[in-house]
Every structure is written in C-alpha cells, then in structure tokens.
KOLVOVO-857949 format. One line per 8 residues: number of its first residue (from 1); for each residue x negated, y negated, z of C-alpha. Coordinates in steps of 0.5 Angstrom, whole numbers, plus 500, padded with zeros to 3 digits. Layout:
residues N
NUM> X,Y,Z; ...
***
This chain:
residues 344
1> 556,489,509; 562,485,511; 561,478,511; 564,477,518; 558,481,521; 552,477,517; 551,473,523; 548,479,526
9> 542,479,522; 541,480,514; 539,487,512; 532,488,510; 527,492,507; 520,493,510; 514,496,506; 510,498,512
17> 503,498,508; 496,500,511; 493,494,508; 499,489,508; 506,489,510; 512,486,506; 519,484,508; 525,483,503
25> 531,480,506; 538,481,502; 539,475,498; 533,472,499; 528,476,496; 521,477,499; 520,473,505; 514,475,508
33> 507,478,505; 502,479,511; 496,484,512; 498,489,517; 493,487,522; 494,485,530; 489,481,534; 490,484,541
41> 487,481,548; 485,487,551; 484,484,558; 491,481,558; 495,486,553; 497,480,550; 498,479,542; 493,473,540
49> 495,473,532; 498,477,527; 498,478,520; 493,473,516; 490,470,522; 488,476,525; 485,479,519; 480,473,519
57> 478,476,526; 476,483,523; 469,484,525; 468,477,528; 471,478,535; 469,477,542; 469,483,547; 475,482,550
65> 479,481,543; 480,487,538; 483,486,531; 487,493,530; 490,496,524; 496,500,527; 497,504,520; 492,509,518
73> 492,513,511; 500,510,510; 502,513,517; 503,510,524; 496,511,528; 498,506,534; 505,506,535; 506,501,540
81> 502,496,536; 506,497,530; 513,496,534; 510,490,536; 508,488,529; 515,489,526; 518,486,532; 514,480,531
89> 515,480,523; 523,481,524; 523,475,529; 519,471,525; 524,471,519; 530,471,524; 529,465,527; 533,462,533
97> 537,469,533; 535,473,539; 540,478,538; 539,479,530; 540,487,529; 539,488,522; 539,494,518; 532,496,515
105> 530,500,510; 522,502,511; 518,505,505; 513,511,507; 509,516,504; 512,522,501; 507,527,504; 508,525,511
113> 511,530,517; 517,530,520; 514,527,526; 511,521,523; 518,520,520; 521,520,527; 515,515,529; 517,510,523
121> 524,510,525; 523,510,533; 519,504,531; 524,500,527; 529,502,533; 525,499,538; 523,493,534; 531,491,534
129> 534,495,528; 541,497,528; 540,502,523; 533,505,520; 533,508,513; 527,511,510; 525,511,502; 519,515,499
137> 514,510,497; 513,513,490; 521,512,489; 521,505,491; 515,503,487; 519,506,481; 525,502,482; 521,496,483
145> 517,497,477; 524,497,473; 523,505,471; 530,508,469; 530,513,475; 537,515,475; 537,517,468; 535,525,466
153> 529,523,463; 522,524,466; 518,518,469; 512,518,472; 509,513,477; 502,512,481; 502,508,487; 495,506,489
161> 496,503,496; 491,501,501; 491,508,505; 494,513,500; 495,514,493; 502,517,491; 503,520,484; 510,523,483
169> 515,525,477; 522,522,478; 528,524,474; 536,523,476; 534,519,482; 530,524,485; 523,526,486; 521,533,482
177> 514,533,484; 510,529,488; 502,529,490; 500,524,496; 493,524,497; 490,520,503; 485,516,498; 486,508,497
185> 483,501,497; 480,503,504; 477,509,501; 474,504,496; 471,499,501; 468,505,505; 465,508,499; 462,501,497
193> 459,500,504; 456,507,504; 453,506,497; 450,499,499; 447,502,506; 444,508,502; 441,504,496; 439,497,499
201> 439,499,507; 444,493,508; 450,493,513; 456,490,510; 463,489,513; 469,491,511; 471,484,508; 465,483,504
209> 466,490,501; 473,488,499; 471,482,496; 466,485,492; 471,490,490; 476,485,488; 470,481,484; 466,486,480
217> 469,492,482; 471,496,475; 473,504,474; 471,504,467; 466,500,463; 469,494,460; 465,492,454; 464,485,456
225> 457,483,459; 456,485,466; 458,481,472; 453,480,478; 455,478,485; 451,476,491; 452,480,497; 450,478,504
233> 449,483,510; 444,485,515; 438,488,513; 437,495,517; 429,495,516; 428,488,519; 435,487,522; 435,480,519
241> 441,477,515; 439,478,507; 442,477,500; 442,482,495; 445,482,488; 449,487,485; 452,489,478; 458,491,476
249> 455,498,474; 453,499,481; 460,498,484; 462,503,479; 457,508,481; 459,507,488; 467,508,488; 466,513,483
257> 468,519,488; 475,516,490; 477,514,483; 475,521,481; 480,523,487; 486,519,484; 485,521,477; 485,529,480
265> 491,527,483; 494,525,477; 492,531,473; 495,536,478; 502,532,478; 502,533,471; 500,540,471; 506,542,476
273> 511,538,472; 516,542,468; 515,542,460; 521,538,458; 519,532,463; 512,532,461; 514,531,454; 518,525,456
281> 512,522,460; 508,523,454; 513,518,450; 514,513,456; 507,513,459; 505,513,466; 507,507,471; 501,504,475
289> 503,500,481; 500,498,488; 494,494,490; 489,499,487; 492,498,480; 489,491,480; 482,495,479; 479,493,473
297> 479,498,468; 483,503,471; 488,504,466; 483,505,461; 480,510,465; 486,514,466; 488,513,459; 481,516,457
305> 482,522,462; 489,524,461; 491,521,454; 497,519,457; 500,511,455; 498,507,462; 503,501,464; 500,497,470
313> 507,494,473; 507,486,473; 508,486,480; 504,491,482; 502,489,489; 510,488,491; 513,493,487; 515,498,493
321> 518,492,497; 522,490,491; 524,497,490; 526,498,497; 529,491,497; 533,493,491; 536,499,495; 538,493,500
329> 542,489,495; 545,495,492; 546,500,498; 552,503,495; 549,505,488; 542,507,491; 543,510,497; 542,517,494
337> 535,515,493; 534,514,501; 531,520,505; 537,523,508; 538,523,516; 535,530,519; 540,534,523; 539,533,530
***
C-alpha cells in the first residue's frame, strides 16, 4: 500500500469471535482485545457500552438495558449490532480520523454458508472499510501458530473458539479437509450450568459457569490432588441464594459431552485425511489453538484418544488474530490464502 495513502487508515485484521473480538493493525500488532458484547438501551436504541464494560453487565441489567452477544456459533446473529460494534472498534483505533477507510481482513469459520459470508463482508463495508477480505479461521490459526502452511507437508490445526471448533488439515497454502462443528467454549459453559441445575438444583449464570470452567475445569484427570471451588447461585427449591462446593471431577463429568464432540471432530478429520499427509501429521503433531486449548488436560486427552503428538500454541488465545495480521503485513506474499471473491 503506497505511503501517501496511509493517512486513509491503516490496514487491519479482525478476528470476529463469538466470545472476543481482536483487532490487529498493520505495523502496530494487536491493539484491541475485547469481549464481543454490546449493551443496548432498548427504549432509545442507543449503545450504552461495548466490550469489557458490556460483558460485566450480562445477567445484571435493568429491564430497559440488554447485553447482547451479536455473534452466535461463530456467525453473525444480529447484523445491525455487529456492524455498530465493528464501527465502534474501528473508530476507537483510528481516533480523530472520521474518514478512516482501512482495508480489512476478517476471519470467519470454515463451514459457513455464502449468505453468512456476505453478511460479514456487508458488516465490514457498512462499518466503513474500503475493502473487506475473508480468511478462514483454521488457516489464520495455523499461520498464527507458526506452522509452515506453504510447504507441501501436512499441518493439522484444531481451533477451539467460543462458538465453533475448527479442525483442518492444511498443505501448500490451502485447506485439504476441514471440519467445523458448532461446539466451543460456550457449549462447555452451558453444560456446566445444566449439570449444576440437575445435580444440585442450583441455578447459576453464564459468567459463573465460565469462571468455574477456567478455575477447575479439566478434560483429563491431572494426577495432582483434586481442586475444589465454591459456587454461588439460586437454590431452585427454596428460591434463596446458596453456596455449594464442586470438585474437579464434577466439572469434568459436566463437560464430558462437548469435549467428546470436539475429539470426534478431530478423529473424523484424521479419517478423511489423505494417507501421505497422515504420515506428515504423525511426525509433526497437531497444533491446538483458541481459548478452548487452555482447558487443562485437553492435550493429554487428545493424545490418549488419537495417539498423535499434541502441541498447544503459545499464543493460543490470539493466534487467529496474529495469523490474519500476518496476512495484512505480507499481503503480497500471503494473499492466496484468502478466500477468493465470489463472482457476481
């Protein structure tokens, strides 16, 4: 991009996630990492808060304010709010530049339809972008995790996000086989909420379930002593607030079903993989990225179930943003990994 046009707004990459939105600006790295939540005043239609402030309001708002998560299962569920959220983030980064019109690369799940593709592009243009390019999340995650995607060897990446889990085998700068399932961190939270409701007759909110998952959640017995945590919620029988103590094993039992779904997706992808590439993956191992990669014992569980070497990426939470950002930095070299424009 010529320097005399740089004032029109720097190029940026956006990882529009179900849980968090990350923005990478060319030359500056990741400049924004906020939850994808918007708090809206329903009586006036004005946005009250976006990002971290809005997330703290989930489940704690008065009747005229609602905290909305505009992305569900990795795709846009509420178009208008997504567009307003994107515009807010773009203007937060390009302060004082009302005419900032950057080129944007947006990461989307690999299994989405052309309608959902168009919705993402449209939201980008409405939010003030000059051009919107699309990259598939597993591709971005692989680049961000530092895998040699352009070489003719098999690289397998498992990206466990908030709304979707993407499993893909990548070779020569393209996706050979990919599997996208709508199970992710949110499903784990839901499973914990359901389990606590069934076993202890206690209602807990999404945020409590998420904190519990992060504190004592695990996918495989860790071998060290069991950790316990206090959980506060509303007792369904008496209707009063109540505290219970849950162990690591309880949470493991609660999230068993979604974790099994993720492992099945990995197995299915290995099953569809061409034999030459299977050998490469056996050598190189499987890279796990995304917020779900931070679940304790998940690498051991995958190793136990598939027998493949498992590597959790160092920057698991932001590898998709880093990968998309690398495409922004080296646009000429990496533009072939972007999803081509569909002919009108």
